[in-house]
C-alpha positions as CSV (number, residue, x, y, z in Angstrom):
1,M,33.0,15.4,41.3
2,H,31.4,13.8,38.3
3,H,29.3,14.8,35.6
4,A,28.5,13.0,32.5
5,S,29.8,15.3,29.9
6,N,33.4,16.5,29.7
7,R,34.5,19.5,31.8
8,H,33.8,22.2,29.3
9,A,34.1,25.0,31.8
10,L,36.6,25.6,34.5
11,P,36.5,27.9,37.5
12,F,37.8,31.3,36.6
13,G,40.5,31.0,39.3
14,L,41.7,27.5,37.8
15,L,42.1,29.2,34.5
16,L,44.1,32.0,36.0
17,L,46.3,29.2,37.5
18,A,46.5,27.4,34.2
19,T,48.1,30.5,32.7
20,T,51.2,30.1,35.0
21,V,52.2,26.7,33.6
22,S,54.4,26.4,30.6
23,A,52.9,23.7,28.5
24,A,55.2,21.5,26.4
25,E,54.8,22.3,22.8
26,P,55.3,19.7,20.1
27,K,58.0,20.3,17.6
28,G,56.6,20.2,14.1
29,G,53.8,17.6,13.9
30,A,55.3,15.1,16.4
31,W,53.4,15.8,19.4
32,A,52.7,12.0,20.4
33,E,54.6,8.8,20.4
34,L,52.9,5.3,20.1
35,Q,53.9,2.7,22.8
36,T,53.9,-1.0,22.9
37,I,51.1,-2.6,24.7
38,P,52.6,-5.5,27.0
39,A,51.9,-8.9,25.7
40,R,50.9,-9.9,29.3
41,L,49.2,-7.1,31.0
42,P,50.1,-6.5,34.7
43,A,47.2,-7.5,37.0
44,A,44.8,-4.9,38.2
45,Q,46.1,-3.7,41.7
46,Q,44.2,-5.2,44.6
47,K,44.6,-2.3,46.9
48,L,43.1,-2.3,50.4
49,A,40.9,0.8,51.0
50,E,38.7,2.5,53.6
51,P,35.1,3.5,53.3
52,A,34.6,6.4,50.9
53,P,34.6,9.7,52.8
54,C,31.4,11.2,54.1
55,Q,29.0,8.4,53.6
56,P,27.7,5.7,55.9
57,E,28.8,2.1,55.7
58,N,25.4,1.0,54.0
59,F,23.1,3.8,52.6
60,I,20.2,2.1,50.9
61,P,17.9,4.5,49.1
62,G,14.3,3.7,50.0
63,E,15.3,2.2,53.3
64,T,17.7,4.7,55.0
65,R,15.8,7.5,56.4
66,Y,17.0,11.0,55.8
67,E,15.2,14.6,55.9
68,R,15.7,17.7,54.0
69,V,17.4,20.6,55.9
70,E,17.7,24.2,55.0
71,L,21.2,25.7,55.4
72,E,22.8,29.1,55.3
73,G,25.3,29.4,52.6
74,T,25.8,27.2,49.6
75,P,24.3,24.6,49.2
76,S,21.2,26.2,50.5
77,A,19.7,22.9,51.3
78,L,20.8,19.4,51.7
79,Y,19.5,15.9,53.0
80,R,20.6,14.8,56.4
81,L,20.6,11.2,57.6
82,S,19.8,10.2,61.2
83,T,23.5,9.4,61.6
84,G,24.5,13.0,60.7
85,E,25.8,12.5,57.2
86,E,24.7,15.0,54.6
87,M,24.0,14.3,50.9
88,N,22.1,15.7,47.7
89,I,20.6,13.9,45.0
90,N,21.8,14.2,41.4
91,G,24.4,16.8,42.3
92,W,25.8,18.6,45.2
93,M,25.2,22.4,45.1
94,K,21.5,21.9,44.0
95,E,19.3,18.9,43.6
96,N,19.1,17.5,40.1
97,E,21.8,20.0,38.7
98,R,23.6,17.1,37.2
99,V,21.2,14.5,36.1
100,V,22.9,11.8,34.4
101,K,20.9,9.9,31.8
102,L,21.4,6.2,30.8
103,P,20.1,4.5,27.7
104,S,16.7,2.9,28.0
105,P,15.8,0.9,29.8
106,Y,18.2,2.1,32.5
107,A,17.8,5.1,34.9
108,L,20.4,6.4,37.3
109,T,20.0,8.4,40.6
110,H,23.2,9.3,42.3
111,Y,23.4,10.5,45.8
112,T,26.4,12.7,46.5
113,F,27.9,12.8,50.0
114,G,30.1,15.6,51.1
115,C,32.0,16.8,54.2
116,A,35.1,18.8,54.7
117,G,35.8,19.2,51.0
118,E,35.5,15.6,50.2
119,F,32.8,13.9,48.2
120,S,31.6,10.3,47.4
121,S,28.6,8.8,45.7
122,V,26.0,5.9,46.0
123,L,24.7,5.0,42.5
124,D,21.2,3.5,42.3
125,I,20.5,2.1,38.9
126,S,17.1,0.9,37.9
127,R,16.0,-1.2,34.8
128,N,12.3,-0.8,33.7
129,G,11.6,0.9,37.0
130,K,13.1,-1.8,39.3
131,R,16.4,-1.7,41.0
132,H,19.1,-3.3,38.9
133,G,22.3,-2.3,40.9
134,L,23.3,-0.6,43.9
135,Y,27.0,0.7,44.0
136,Q,28.1,2.3,47.3
137,H,31.4,4.1,48.3
138,V,32.0,5.4,44.6
139,L,34.8,8.0,44.5
140,H,34.2,9.0,40.9
141,F,32.1,7.8,37.9
142,E,31.5,8.4,34.3
143,A,28.6,7.2,32.2
144,H,28.7,6.4,28.5
145,P,26.2,8.7,26.9
146,T,24.7,6.0,24.5
147,R,25.7,2.5,25.8
148,P,25.0,0.7,29.1
149,V,28.4,1.2,30.4
150,L,30.0,2.8,33.5
151,F,33.5,3.7,34.4
152,F,34.0,4.2,38.1
153,R,36.5,4.2,41.0
154,Q,34.9,2.5,44.1
155,N,36.0,1.4,47.4
156,E,34.2,-2.0,47.3
157,R,33.1,-3.9,50.2
158,K,34.0,-7.6,50.0
159,N,34.1,-10.2,52.8
160,G,34.0,-7.5,55.7
161,R,36.8,-5.3,54.1
162,Y,37.1,-2.6,51.5
163,Q,39.1,-3.0,48.3
164,E,39.7,-0.4,45.6
165,F,38.0,-1.1,42.2
166,L,38.9,0.9,39.1
167,G,37.4,-0.1,36.0
168,L,34.3,-0.6,33.7
169,V,30.8,-2.0,34.6
170,D,28.6,-3.5,31.9
171,L,25.1,-2.8,33.1
172,D,23.4,-5.5,31.0
173,T,25.5,-8.2,32.7
174,K,26.8,-6.4,35.8
175,R,30.1,-7.6,34.9
176,K,32.9,-5.5,36.6
177,T,36.3,-5.3,34.6
178,P,39.1,-3.9,36.4
179,L,41.8,-2.0,34.4
180,P,45.3,-3.3,34.8
181,A,48.1,-1.4,36.5
182,L,49.6,0.5,33.8
183,P,51.0,4.1,34.0
184,C,48.0,5.4,31.9
185,V,45.5,4.1,34.5
186,S,45.4,6.8,37.5
187,G,42.5,7.3,39.8
188,S,39.6,9.3,38.1
189,N,41.5,10.3,35.0
190,A,39.2,8.8,32.4
191,R,36.5,9.8,29.8
192,F,34.3,8.0,27.2
193,S,34.8,9.0,23.6
194,G,32.7,7.2,20.9
195,D,33.0,3.5,21.6
196,R,36.4,3.8,23.5
197,L,37.3,4.7,27.0
198,I,40.4,7.0,27.3
199,T,42.5,6.8,30.5
200,Y,45.5,9.0,31.2
201,G,48.2,9.1,34.1
202,E,49.3,11.6,36.3
203,A,50.2,15.1,35.0
204,R,53.7,15.1,33.1
205,A,54.5,11.9,34.9
206,G,55.7,10.0,31.5
207,K,58.9,10.4,29.8
208,D,60.1,13.9,29.0
209,G,57.1,15.5,30.8
210,K,54.6,13.8,28.5
211,T,51.4,12.0,29.8
212,D,50.8,8.4,29.5
213,V,47.5,7.6,27.6
214,C,45.6,4.5,27.0
215,V,42.7,3.7,24.6
216,W,40.2,0.9,25.7
217,S,37.4,-1.1,24.2
218,L,34.2,-0.8,26.2
219,D,34.8,-4.4,27.4
220,G,38.2,-3.2,28.9
221,K,40.5,-4.5,26.1
222,P,43.6,-2.3,25.4
223,Q,43.3,-0.8,21.8
224,A,46.4,1.5,21.9
225,R,49.0,3.3,24.2
226,L,50.8,6.4,23.6
227,L,52.8,9.2,25.2
228,A,51.4,12.7,24.5
229,D,52.2,16.5,25.0
230,L,49.2,17.5,27.0
231,D,48.3,20.8,28.7
232,W,47.6,20.7,32.4
233,T,47.0,23.2,35.1
234,A,49.9,23.6,37.5
235,G,50.1,22.8,41.3
236,S,48.4,20.2,43.3
237,G,45.3,18.9,42.0
238,D,46.3,19.1,38.3
239,I,43.6,19.0,35.9
240,L,44.0,18.2,32.3
241,L,43.0,21.2,30.2
242,D,43.2,19.5,26.7
243,Q,40.2,17.5,25.6
244,V,41.3,14.1,24.3
245,G,39.6,11.3,22.6
246,V,39.1,9.4,19.3
247,L,37.6,11.0,16.2
248,P,34.0,10.3,15.6
249,R,34.4,8.9,12.0
250,E,37.9,7.7,12.5
251,P,38.1,5.8,15.9
252,G,41.8,4.9,14.8
253,T,42.8,8.4,15.2
254,F,43.5,10.0,18.7
255,Y,42.9,13.6,19.1
256,A,43.8,16.4,21.7
257,L,41.7,19.6,21.4
258,H,44.2,22.2,22.5
259,H,44.0,25.8,23.3
260,D,47.5,27.5,22.5
261,R,47.2,30.4,25.0
262,F,50.8,31.3,24.3
263,G,50.4,31.9,20.5
264,N,50.1,35.3,19.1
265,P,47.3,35.5,18.8
266,A,46.0,32.9,21.1
267,H,44.3,30.0,19.0
268,C,42.7,26.6,19.1
269,E,43.9,23.6,17.4
270,V,43.3,19.8,17.0
271,R,46.2,17.6,17.4
272,L,45.9,14.3,15.6
273,Q,47.8,11.1,15.9
274,S,47.2,7.6,14.2
275,L,46.8,4.8,16.8
276,T,48.3,2.3,14.2
277,R,51.1,4.4,12.4
278,A,53.6,6.1,14.5
279,N,54.6,8.5,11.6
280,Q,51.0,9.7,10.8
281,S,50.1,12.9,12.8
282,R,49.0,16.4,12.0
283,R,47.7,19.5,13.6
284,V,44.6,21.4,12.4
285,D,44.4,25.1,13.3
286,L,40.8,26.0,14.2
287,G,41.4,29.7,14.3
288,V,41.7,32.5,16.9
289,S,40.4,31.8,20.3
290,E,40.7,33.8,23.4
291,S,39.9,31.3,25.9
292,H,40.0,27.7,26.9
293,E,36.2,27.5,27.0
294,A,35.8,29.0,23.6
295,C,38.2,26.5,22.2
296,L,36.5,23.4,23.6
297,R,33.3,24.7,21.9
298,N,34.9,23.5,18.8
299,E,34.2,20.0,19.7
300,T,31.3,20.2,17.4
301,K,33.8,20.2,14.6
302,L,35.5,16.9,15.4
303,G,32.8,15.0,13.4
304,T,34.2,16.6,10.2
305,L,37.8,15.9,10.8
306,S,40.1,13.3,9.4
307,L,43.7,12.6,9.9
308,T,44.5,12.2,6.0
309,G,41.7,14.5,4.7
310,R,41.2,18.1,4.8
């Protein structure tokens, strides 16, 4: 499920699983390859879909009735609708465990429905205290930390049927911008980084086992496309281990914050690649790091890094 910040902490079992995969290690400094953006982008896929799992067809906060129920186990309490569906508010395991803040004057309450290991959300967005937008049957979402922009995957109801939407939503205008059908656009694989949205394809699905990555402006225009050696967990339900984005003071530089657990000793590094010059890349060693979580705490150092500086 969603949370607004990047997944800095992975479950212990998942970290053990990650140690079984042999990550592609770049030779020298060439860890990424720039790709050409098509002159004519393919149209967004208009996929027919089903209602999102676990939630009713038309949940409207403030109108749909529900009651709090105590449970044995985890979660210890949920809200149950009269039709039987169960949900929680601003999180799943505990109410308000994952409050997502939007820039003023917006506010977001997200209702998380769950059943049999599946989850979906209803997003209730207010502006100056009044409902501004209601997005039902959302499968995943990300909120920009400082701009009124969302990314989400939604099974949207139109003309009596459901259709998948995958893209950006401008809260000021309510405009929805679907992303085109490129290898770098895949389900929920996205995160905001500065004034950019980063999307990436399935694990190791690109040429030579690399990952397709695209960089977008916040209005959905492609800024760059590349293939990168990125580190994933193994098995079904692959999760990207590297944190990816653009440097805070150099949005034209793509980075991957990478934990080299196979090094002796294991260490943390930032891999950098220019988004305009194919031959400009380098790696910055951030020192010994015994765990993936410890490595990602180096995110605070990204603001001082530069591709050409030291």
